[in-house]
N, C-alpha and C positions, 0 to 999 in steps of 0.2 A: 813170906814175900811178896808172894805171889796177891792175895788179897787186899796189902798194901799198895801194890800198884798200879790193882784196879780201883782203891779207893783214891789217891793221889794223883794217878797219871792218868787214869781212865776220861778224865775231865780235859786234859791239854789234847788229850787222843781224840775226843771229841770234836774241840773247836779244829781241832786240825784238819779232822773230816770236813767239816761244815766249810772252813776256809778254800777246799778243793771243789767242793761242790760248785760253792760260788764262785770261784773262779772259769768254771765250766761254763758255768750259766755267760756267765759276760763274753767268754768265748765264741758262745754259742749265737750270742746276739750281736755280738762283731763280723760273727763271718755272714749274718744277714747285712750288713752292711756294707762291710769293706770288699766282701767275697772269698776270690779265690784264695787269700794268702790267708784271711783267719781259718777258712774250711782244711788249710794244709793243717796248720799249729794244732787245731783241736783234734783232728786224727791222730798227728806225730803224740801229743800226749795222752788221748784216749789207750790208742795202743800199747805206750811205754807202760801206761797203770796194770792195761789187762798182763802183758806179757813178764811185768817185773818181777811179781810175786805171786804167780800162779796159783788163784783162790784164795789169796791172801787180803788185807782190807784193801788195798790201791784199788786192786782186780773188783771186787765188788762195787767200789766206791761208783767207779768205772760203767758197771754192769748195769746197777740200778738209775743211776742217771741216763744211762742209756733210755733204761727202761720209762723213765718220769718222760721223756720227750718223745717220745711213740707217737700220741695223739698228734702234737704244732710239726715235730720234724722227723720222723721215721728213719729218716739218712742215718741218723746218728747211732740208732740200734745198730745197724747193721754194721758202720763202722766198727764198733766194737765186738760184734758177730763173730764178722771173719777174722777178728785177731785172735779169737779166743780157740781156734783149732789150730793155729799156727805153732805153738810150742808142741805141743804132745804129738803132734801129726810129724813136724819134722825130725823128732829123735827119734821117733819110728822106725820112718825112712833111712836117715843118717845109718843107724846101727843096723840094718839089714844090705842099706848099698856098701859099707865099708864096715864090716862086725870086726877086722884086725884091730880096726882104735878103738874098741872098747872092751870094757872087762867082761867075762861070764855074766855076772849078775846085772850089767850095764843092758848087757844083749837081752835076756829078760826081759828087764824093766821095759826094752825098746818096744817090745812084743804089746804089753801090758797098755803103754803111753798110749801107742797107736789103736788100738781097743778103744781105749776111755777118750778120744779124741772126736769119737764119731758121737759120743752125748754129752760134750761139748765141757768134759774134766778136764783142766790144765795139769792138774794135780803132779799125771802121770810124767810130768819134763822135771820134778823138782830134784830126783836124785843125783840127774845129770847136771843141772845150774847148781847144787849144794858141791858137787866133786869137783868142776873146775869153771867156778861164776865166769871169770875172764874171758873164756873162752866161750860158753854157751851164752849167757845174758846178751852181751852184746848180736849174736845172732839171733836169737828168737825176737828182741825187739825193735830190730830192724826189718827181719820178716815181719812180724805185726804190724811194722810201719806202713812195710809196703801194701800189705794188703788194706789196710784202713783206707791208704792213700787212694789206693784203685777203685776200691768200693766209692769212695765220695764223688771221686770225678766221671763214675761212669754212673751216678746216681742211682746207686743200687737205693731201696727202701727195705727198711724191714718193718713190719707192722703188727707185730705181735713177741711179747719177751720169749726168749727160747733161749736153749744154749747146746742144742743137740743139731747136729750135719742135717740130718736126713729129716728132720720136721720143719727145717725153715723153709725149704723150698715154696710149698705152695701160701709162706706168707712173703714172701718176696718179689717184687714188681719184675726186677730186673733178673732173673732166674738164671742164665747164661753170665750175666756181669758180676754177681755174687760169685759163681763159681768159678770165674776168670781172675779173682782179687783173690780168693781164697787158694786157687792153687799156686800163682805166681807167689806169693805170701810162703808159701812153705818150699818150695822150691829155692830162693833167695835162703830163705833160714837154713834151709837143709845144705846147704852148697856151702854157706858161710861156716856150720860147724865142723862140716868135715875138713875145709880148708883150713880152720885155726888146730883142730884137732892133731892134724896132719904137722903143720908146724911146731906141734908138743913133739910129736914119734921124731921129729929129723935134730930137735935139740938133744935129744939123749943118746943119740948115734955117731 
């Protein structure tokens, strides 16, 4: 079955990914022409792609789009990079701040997700998204969006492809802006996860 899917479905998946890449390039062109609104929309789409499947195909399309745009527009790579760390780090902080909202397995996974975030591995948040997607996915997408948009408006530019948080700072032109963008995005995502998970607890009381 997997082989048949790859033979007959792979073509359509490839076409869809190409469509996404063309659309992103169009948005980048429009952002140069129309300015702030197109830049805002581009940031929202990129961060959603980075956050929604945590290391999956959408994440990879957004990442490599950012890599491809480094020479002409390094700000795009920074919009992608700032959102990558949000999901795993937010899950790690949430399990530490409000451990009673999480199962034992999730609390242990939170520690791993937090460590993964420093090397740009967002897959550490998959367990949380799989267990309660309606509460986790909106939180990390919104947090990632905030991070990307702040990075865009502060004009942060990333001049090298990367996913590792400590490594990025030497190649970022506005180091403080990058830290602010990532920090605010993580705070937003963490707060939303805790709030939405708290609602779940109250529903059962």
